[in-house]
Every structure is written in structure tokens, then in C-alpha cells.
N, C-alpha and C positions, 0 to 999 in steps of 0.2 A: 504494500500500500504506500506509498510515499517514497519508496526507495528507487534507485536508478537501475534500470534493467540493462542487460548486456547490449541490447540494440541501441539504447540511448548513448552508451559509452562509445560504441562503434561510430555513431553519427558524429559525436563530438570529436573523436580522433580524426575522422575524415575531414572535418572542417578545419582542424588545426593543420593537417598536412597540406590542404589546399591553400591556406593562408600563408604559411611560412615556407613550404617546400621541403623536400626530403633532404636536400643538401644542407640547408641551414639548420634543420633539426639534428642531423648527424653531427655537425660541428658543435652545436649547443650541448649535445649529449657527451661528446668527447671532452669539452671544456669542463662540464659539470663533474665528470668522472675524475679528471686530473685534479680538480679542486678538492674533491673528497679525499683522494689519495694523499695529497699534500697535507691536508688537515690531519689525517690519521698519523702521518709521519711526524708532524710537529708535536702531536700529543704524546707519542711514544718517546720522542727525544726529551720532552719535558719531564716525563716520568723517570727516564733513565738518569737525567741530571739531578732530579730531586732525591733519588734514593741515596747516593753517597752523601749529600748534604744532611739528610736526616740522620744518617749514621754518625756523622761527625758531631752533630748536636747532642746525640745521646751519649757520646764518649765524654763530653765535658759536663756531665750532669751536676757534679758538685764543685763547680769552679767559683771559689770565693776569694775575695781579696784578703791578704794577710795584714793584720794590724801589727805595727811595730811596738815593741815593748816600751820604747822610749815615749811613744805617744800616750800610752796608757799610764805611765808613771808621772807625767807632768801634772795632771789634775790631782793625783794623790799627793804629790809634793806640796802643792798649793794648799790643800786642806790641812796638812800637818803644820805648815807655817801659820795658817790662820788660827789653828788651835793653840799654838805656842804664843801668838800675839794676845789671844784672849786670856791665857793663863797669867801673862805678865801684867795685865791691867788690873 
């Protein structure tokens, strides 16, 4: 009921062939096929390039900056001098 029958599809195909011609449709089909092939190749190249990058990121899982002991001692020295100053007052 409302669907397109095989005869209607054949009539549409015949009209398209008459409008554009077989040579132009063949060229269009070849261009479309090469575009799809290039797209698939680009996708596979991106996946291959992304796989080593993901592996490198997982190797550096716990990459933290080291604090220097001298940096940690400076605030501690200041608090001891402040405590000494308070005791003298």
C-alpha cells in the first residue's frame, strides 16, 4: 500500500539514464567508489596512528612531578623562626 513497486523503480532508473546518460553515470559511479575507498583508507590510517599513541599514554600512567626537599623545608623553617620570635616576646 504506499510502498514503491519494482516497476516504479525501473521507470525512475530509466528517466535518470535518459537525463544524465550512461557515460556520465559511469564516471559518477567511479568517482563515488574512489571517494569511498579513500575515506576507508584514511580511517584505517587514523586508527593505526592512534593505537601507538594510546599505548604511550598508558605507559606514563603515574607521571608526577617530584617536589624538592628544599622547597618543603622552607615553610617549616619559617614556622620555627616565628615560634622562636613568639617565645622571646
